[in-house]
N, C-alpha and C positions, 0 to 999 in steps of 0.2 A: 366840545371836541368835534372837529370837522373830519369826516371820513372821506378818503379818496379810494376809488375803485382800483384794484390790482388787476393783473393779467390772469388771475386764477378764476375760472368759471366752469360751470357744468351742472350736473345733476347730483342732488343729495337724495339718497333713498335707502330702502331696506327690502329684504325678501325673507320668506320663511315657508317651509313645507309643514303641513299639518295632516297627520295620519290618524284615522279612526279604525279601530279593530273590533273583532267579535260582533259584527253587525247583525248576526243572526241569533245571538245568544240572549236577547232581552225578552223574548217571548216564551211563556211557559210551554213545556213539552207535555201537553195534555191531550190524550187521545179519547177520553171519555166524552161521548157526544152529549150535548153540543159543546165543542171547545170554545173558550173565550177568544175574542179577537186578538190580533198581534199587538205587541207593545213597541213603541218607538225606542230606538237606542237613547240612552241617557247621557252619553258622552257629548261634551261640547268643548270648544277651544277657540281662542282668538289671538290676535296680534295687533300691535300698533307701533307706529314709527313715523319717520318722515314721509308724508303722503296721506296719512289717515289711519283709521282703525277698522277692524272687521271682526265679527264674531260668527262662528258657525254652530248650528244646532240641527237636530233632526226632528222630522214630523212625518206623520202618515197621511196620505190623501186617498180617499175612496171615490173614484170616478162615478160609481153607480152603474146603471145599465141593467138589462135583463137578458141573460143572467148577469149577476154582478161581475164587473171587470176586476182584475187583480188590484189589490191595494198597493199603492206606490209608496215606497220608502224613500223620502227625499232629504237631501242635505240642503239646508238653507244658509245663505250668507247675508249678513246685514252690515252694511257700511254706515258708520255713524254720521249723522248730519241732520239738518232740519230742512226737508224731511229726510229720513234715512233712505238709503238705496238697498233694495232687497232683491235677491235672485235665488234660484234653486236649481238642482239637478236631481233627476230620478236615478237612484243608485241600484235599487233592487225592487222586487215585488213579492207580495204575500198572496197566496191563492189556495183555495180548497175546492175539491171536486164537487162536494155537496155541503150543505150546512151542517151535516153530521160528521164530516171528515176533518182531520187536523189541518192546520194551516202549514203550508210549505213555502219556504223562502227560496227565491231564485235570484241570484246576483252575487257580486263579490262580498266576501266577509271582511275585507279591508279596503279602505278608500283614502286617497291622498289628494289634497288640494294645495295649490301654491298661491300665495298672495305676494304682491310686489307693489311697493309704494315709491313715489318719487316727487321731488320738488325741482322744477327746471324752468328756466335757467336761473341758477343762483350765482352770486358773485361774492368774492372775498374782498372786504374793504379793510383799510388800515388807517391809523391816525397816530400822530406823534403824541406821546404821553407827556403833557406839560404840567400835570398835577403835582402838587408838593409831595415829596417822599413821605411814605407812611411813618407815623411815629409809634414805635413800640419798643419794648425793652430789648436791647441788643440788636435792633434793626438798623438798616442803612440810613444814614443821615446826611452823608456827604453828597453834594451835587455832582461829584465825579463818580458816584457809584454807577456800575453798568446798567442798573435798572432805570436810572434817571434819564428821561427823554427817550425811553425805549418805545417800541411800536406796540400798539394794541390793535387786535384784529376782531372783525365781526362779519357775520353773513348778512346779505341783503339782496334785494332785487326790486327794480321798479315795475316789473311785469313777469310773473311766472305762473306755471300751471301746477296745480296740486292734483296728483293722479294716484288712484289706488285700483289695481286690477286684482280682484279676489277670485278670479276664474269663473265662479258662478254668477258674479255681478261685477260691475266696474263703475267708476265715477271719476270725472275730471272737472275741477273747478278752475276756470281760466280767469285771467285779468287780476291775479292776486299781486299784492305788493308787500314788501317788508323793508322797513327802514333800519339800517344798521345802527346798533347801539351797543355800548359796552357797560358791563357792571361787574363788580367783584364776584368771585366764586362762580363764574360761568353764567352770570345774569345777562339780561339783554338778549342779543342775538349772537353771542359769542360761541355758543355750543350748538351742535347738531342735536336734534331731538333724540331722546333715548328710545330704545326698542323694548317694549314690554310684551310678554307672551303669557297666556293663562290657559289652564286646562282643568276640567273638573267633570263631575257627574251631578245632574240635577233634572228631576228629583231622584231619590234613591231608587236603585233597581228593586224589582219585586221578585226576581228569580236569582238563583245562585249564579254568580259570575266571579271569576278570579283571573289573576294574571294581568298581562299588559292589555290596556283598553285604549290607549292613545299615546301619541308621540309627536313632539314638535322638533324638527331638525332643519339643518341647512340654513340657519339664521345668519344673515349677513348684513353688514352696513355697506352701502355703495357710495363712496365719496369721490366725486369728480372722476368716475370711471374706474376707480380702484376698489376692489372688494376686500372686506375685513371679516373673516369668519368668527362667529361668536362661539365661545365654549361655556357650557353649563357645569363644568367640573366643580365639585364642591357643594353643589346644591343638593340638599336632602331634607325633605319635610314629610311628616306623617300626620294624618288627621282622619278620624272617622273610619278606620279600617282600610285606609288607602295610603300609598306612598308615592311621592313624586321625587324622582331621582335624576340628577344630572349625570349623563354618561357621555363625557367629552362634549361633542357637539349636539347631543340630543337631550331633550327633556322628556322623561317617560313617566306615565301615570300607571301605577299598578294597583289592583284591588287585592288586598290580603284577606279581608273578612267582610263580605258584603252585608252581613247582618249588623255590622257596627256603623254603617253609613247612615247619618241622620236623615230624616225625611226630606229636609230641604237640600240635601246633597253636600258635596265638598268641592273646594276650589283651591288651586295653587297658582301663584303669580311669581314671575321672575322678571327683573328689569336689568338691562345692560346699557350702560352709557357709552356714547361714542368714544372710540379710542383716541388717545393722544399719542401721536407718532413723533419721536425725536430722533434726528440723525446726529449722533454724537461724533465730533471730530475734535478730540482734546489733545492738545500738544503744549507741553510746558517748557519754558526757556529759562535759563539762568545766565545772565549777562550775555545774551545773544546766542548762547549755545543750548541746543536741546538737552534738557536734563533727563537723558534716557538711561543713565547709569553706566554707559559705555565709556564716557569721558567727562571730566569736569571742565569748567570754564578755563582753567589754566593748565590743562593736560592732566594725565593721571586718571584715576577712577573717581567718578562722581556718584551721587545717589539719585536714583530715578524719581522724578516728580510723580506723585500719585494723586488720583482723584477718587471721590466717592460718587458712584453712579447709582441712582435709585433702582430698586428691584420692584417687580410686580408682586412677588410673594416673598415671605421671609425665607432666608437661607435654611434649608432643612437641617444643617448641622449647627450653625451658630445662632440662628434666629434673626440675623441682621437683615435690615431692609435696604442695605446698600452693598454694592460690590466695590472693593478697592482695586482700582486698575492703575496701570502705569502708563506714562506717556510713551508712544503716541497711541491713543485709543480711538478707533473708528468702528462704529457699529450703529445700526438702526434698532431702536427699541420701541415696542408698542405697549402702552400702558392702558390698562382696563380698570373700570370701576363697576362693581356689581351691587345689587340690592342684598346680597348675602355674603357671608365670609368677610375676610379682612379688607 
C-alpha cells in the first residue's frame, strides 16, 4: 500500500498540569529535643504522551556548611530515555535555630508544574484501500460497497523533532523519522499516541495526613494546532486508604486513612486515547427529493429519512448507544476512549 502525503501537517502533542499539596505535612511535629530530621513528601506523579514521558518526585538535599545551611526540599523531574534527563527545582527549605529546636518549613505548601510534549513536523498520509473486502457474517461483500476502495490514513514524517518540556528539565531528540503504515484497530501509525497520567504515594507516609495531596489537571491533546481537553469524569478507584477520583477535567488523589497505606505505597493510572472527530453532514434523498418529511417525491407528505449516529455514552433514559436523527443532520462529534468505564 503506497502512501501519498496530504496537505495536512503540523505538531502532535499534549500538555498537563501536576499539582502537589501539603508539602509541609510529611515531617513529624516533634518538639522534644533533639527532634528528628524532616521527611521528604511522599507524593509523586507523571505523564506521558506524544513527545515522551516524565515522572516527578521529591527529595531533600543538605548543603552542609558551618553552621549547617537550610535543608532544601526539591522537586525532581525525570524524562525517560537512555540516558534519562533529570532536573530539579528547590521549592522550600527546612531549618532549625539549634540542634535542639524543631524543624521549621519555609516555602509554598502547594506547587504546580506543567509538562508539554510535541512531535513536529508530522504529516498526514493517505492511500487507496485496494485490499479485498473483509469476509464476516453479514458484512459487506459487494465491490460497490462504499468502504471498497476507500481511503486509509496514517501519520509519518521523514524528519521531525521529539520534544518534552517538563519545566524543571527538558529534552529534544532531532532527526527522527516515522514511516507511515496502516493496520487494523489503530495499528501502525494510524493513531496518535495515547496520554497516560499517574499519581501516587511512595513510600507510605509516617505521619498522619489526610485530604487532597495531589491533582493532575488541564490535560490536553494538541493536534495540528487544535486543542482537545481531556475529561476524567467517571474515574474512581480506591486502594490502601486512598481514593483517586475524576472531577471533570481533574484527576485528584485523596488520603482517607493514612494507616492503611502499604509500606510500598499506592499508585493510580488513567489513560486517554486520542479523540476521533467526525463532522456529520447526513442528507437523505428519495427519488431526487430530500426525504425530510415535509414533502414526498410525488407531492404530499413524506416520511423523514432517519440515521443512527453513534454516541459517546449510553443514553441516560434508554441506554442506547446511538441517537436517531432525521435528515438533514449537521453536527461535529468528538469520540473518546478511556482506560476506564464503557
